[in-house]
N, C-alpha and C positions, 0 to 999 in steps of 0.2 A: 797762182798754183805752182807748186814745185814738182817738176817731173823727176822720175827716178833715175838712178845711175844706169839702170838697164836700158832705158829709153835713150839716154844721151850716148852711151857706148854703142848701142844698136844702130843709131843713126850714123855714127862715125864709121862703123863696120860697113854699112850699106854704101856710104859715099866712097869708101875705099874700093869696094868691088865695082861700083859704077864707073870709076875713073880708069879702069883697066880695059884692055881690048875686049870687045864683045865675044862672049862664049868662052873666054879663058877662065880656068879654074885656079884657085890659089889655096894653099894650105893655111889652116888657122894659125899655125906657129908664125908664119910670115906676117900676117896681119897683126898678130899680138905684139910682135917686135915693133912694127911701124906705128901702132896706135898706143902702145904702152898699156895694154890690157892683157890680163892673164888668159891663157888658152881655155882654162876651165870656165871662165866667165863668158867667153865667146861661145863655148859649147852650149851654155844655157840659152843664149840668144838664138842660136841656130835651132834649138829644140822648139822654140816658139815660132820662128819665122818660116821654117821649112814646111810645116804642115799647112801654112797659110798660102803656099804657092808663091812666096816671095824669093825663096832660095832653092837651089838644087845642088845636089852633090854628085860627085863622080869618083869611082874607085880607080886604083892603079897608081903607077909612078907619077903620072901627070894629073892625078886627081885632086880633089879638094872641093871648094865651094865656089859658086857663081850665082849671079842673079838668075831667077827663073823666067823673068820677062824683062823687057826693055825698061830703062830708067824712067822714060816718060809715061809708062803704064803703072808705075808704083806711086800711089798717092800717100801723102803723109797721114791722112786720117786713118787709113788702113794700118800703117806702120805703128802709129801711136796707140791705137786701140789694142793691137796685138801685144805690144810691149808693156803698156800701162794697165791693161785690163779694162779701164774706162777712162774717159778724158773729161768728164763733166767737172766743173769747178766746185760743185757741192754735191753731197751724197743724195740729197732729196730729188735730184734730177736724174739719178741713175737707178734703173731697175723699177720694179713694180711697187716697192715699198714706199709709202707716202709718209710725210711728216704730219704730226698731229696739229701743227700750226699752218698747214698748207692753205687753208681757206682764209686766214687772217694775216699771213706773213707779209710785211710791207716791202721785203727785199726780193721776194721770189721772182718777180718780173725782171729784175736786174740780172739775177743769176741766169735766168733762162735766155735773155738776150745775149749775155756774154757767152753762154754755151753755144748759141747759134752762130755768133760771129767767129768763135774759135773753130768750129767745125767747118764753116764755109772757107775759112782761110786755109786750114789743113787740107781740105778736099781739093782746093785749087793749086796746092803746092805739090809738085812731083819731085822725085829723086833727080830727074834730069836738070832741074833748076839749080841744084847744089853743084852739079858737075859743071854747068855752064858758068856759074859764078866763080868757081875755083879756077877755071881756065882763064876767065877774063882777068881776075886778080893777078894770076901768074904772068899773063901777057903785060899787064900794067907795070908790074915790078920789073920785068925784064927790059922794058923799053923806057922806063922813067924812074930809075933808081934814085932814092934819096934816103937820108938817115933821120932818126927820130929828132935829133937836136935841130936839124934844119927845118923839120916840120913845125917844131915849137916856135922857131924864129919867125916862120911865115905866118903862123897863127897870130903872133904878137903884132906883126905888121898889118895883118888883115883887120884887126880890131883897133888899129891906130895907136897901139902902145909904144911903137917904135918905128923908125923908118925902115924900108926894106934893106936887109943886109946886102952888101955889095955882091956877095957870091950868088945871090938870088937873081940878079940882073941877067947873068949868063943863063941861068936855068929858065927864066921866063922868056928868053929870046928863042927858045926851042919849044915846039909842041910836044905833047906826050908821045907822039910817034917819031920824034927825032927830026921833024921838019924845021929847018932854020928860019927864024923870023928876022925882019929888019932890025938894026940896032935901036931904032926909036920906037919899037913895038911896045904898045901899052895894052894889057889885057882888059877886055871889056867887063869881065865878070870875075873878079878876084876870088869870090867865094867858090865858084866852080873849080878854079885852079887849086885852091886850098883843099877842096874835097878830094881831088885826084891825087894830090901829094900825100894827104893823110892816108888814103886807101893804100898807097904804095908802101907806107911804113908799117902797116899791120902785118 
């Protein structure tokens, strides 16, 4: 299923608001600059999310928009259904209208199970999870900076295509938090280290 531009931009809009101090309002023009989205497009998103109790607005010099409730109370199923209209993977699962092949369709069970899994996943995902992940990734990048070329070199070494580059010996002698390791330190799980390094490249 391909989700609309409105849903993708709307999610970025909400993540932007959730990452700000609680209760603070921000002008749409500021978010538009940061996210590379036009103000008019954001206004369309606001018209959908504000009546749903997800956004609130404030007038005045320090006015603008903010979340109407805490990020951990904003579920993704609610957001997606508001922005998409419906999130079922096929039309026959949405609304009261039934398909003429409903009784004999060999794929209906598959689409129904897929729909249930999607809804369960979205229902269990809150806006707070995005904020937590963003903060974790930022911390990872700040404490363990590497470049993409180095990540590629490490991947090659991980899969045995080449020996570890000399520069990586220095990197692997330090933990992601900067704790120095002994010169003869050997990682027990190179795949875990590779994962951390790749995450810091993204």
